[in-house]
N, C-alpha and C positions, 0 to 999 in steps of 0.2 A: 504494500500500500504506500502511496506517496501523497504528499501534501504540497501545496503551493503557498509560498509566503511572498507577498509583494512589499518591497521596501522602497520608499522614495527618499532620495538624497539631494542635497543642493549641488549646484554646478561644480563648486570647488572640490567637494568630496568625490563627486562622480569622476572628475578628471584625475584625482589621486588614485582612485580605485582602478581606473583604466590603465594608468601608467604602471602600477604595481602588478596588475594581472599580466600585462604584456611583458614586463621584465621577468616574470616567473614562467612565462610560456603557457599561461592558463587563460581560459575564457573568463569573462567577467563574472558569469554565474558561478563557475567553479571556484574562483577566488573568493567570492562573497560567501559561498557555503563554507569554505575552509575558515574564513575569518569568523563567521558566526559560531562554528563548532569550537574553534580555539578560544573564543571569548567566554564560552559558557563553562561555569564550574559544575561539578557533579550535582550540587544542590539545585542550581538553576536549570540544569539539564533535566532533572527529575520534575521540576515545575513545568518545563516545556512539554515533556512527555505526558504529564497529567492533563495539560491543556489540550493536547492533541486527542487524548482519550475522551475528554469532555466534549470536544467538538464532534468526534465520531459518534458518540452516544446521544448527541443532541441535548446534552446537559449544560447548555449555555444560555445566558440571558440575552434576549433580543434587545437591541438598542439602536435607535435611529441616529443618524449623523447629528441632528440638532441636539438630541439628548446627550450624546457623547461630548460634543463641543461645550455644552452647558456644564457638564461635570468637570471638564478640563478647566474651564474658566473659573470654577469655584475653588480650584486648588491654590 
């Protein structure tokens, strides 16, 4: 089973990612996957795995974009 995660970055970070990926001979998506995996600690990885299980079992809260933005603004 596979999942898709979409991440949006600003132009400066995008340029840096492209240069680093090219330097290593990797595609941008492969480089991003490696960076994400290396950034996760075991505890965070467990949280990510639990989140994936929750999504798969449909045990997630539905949230509209406006509700999400409202919650972010409250922080």
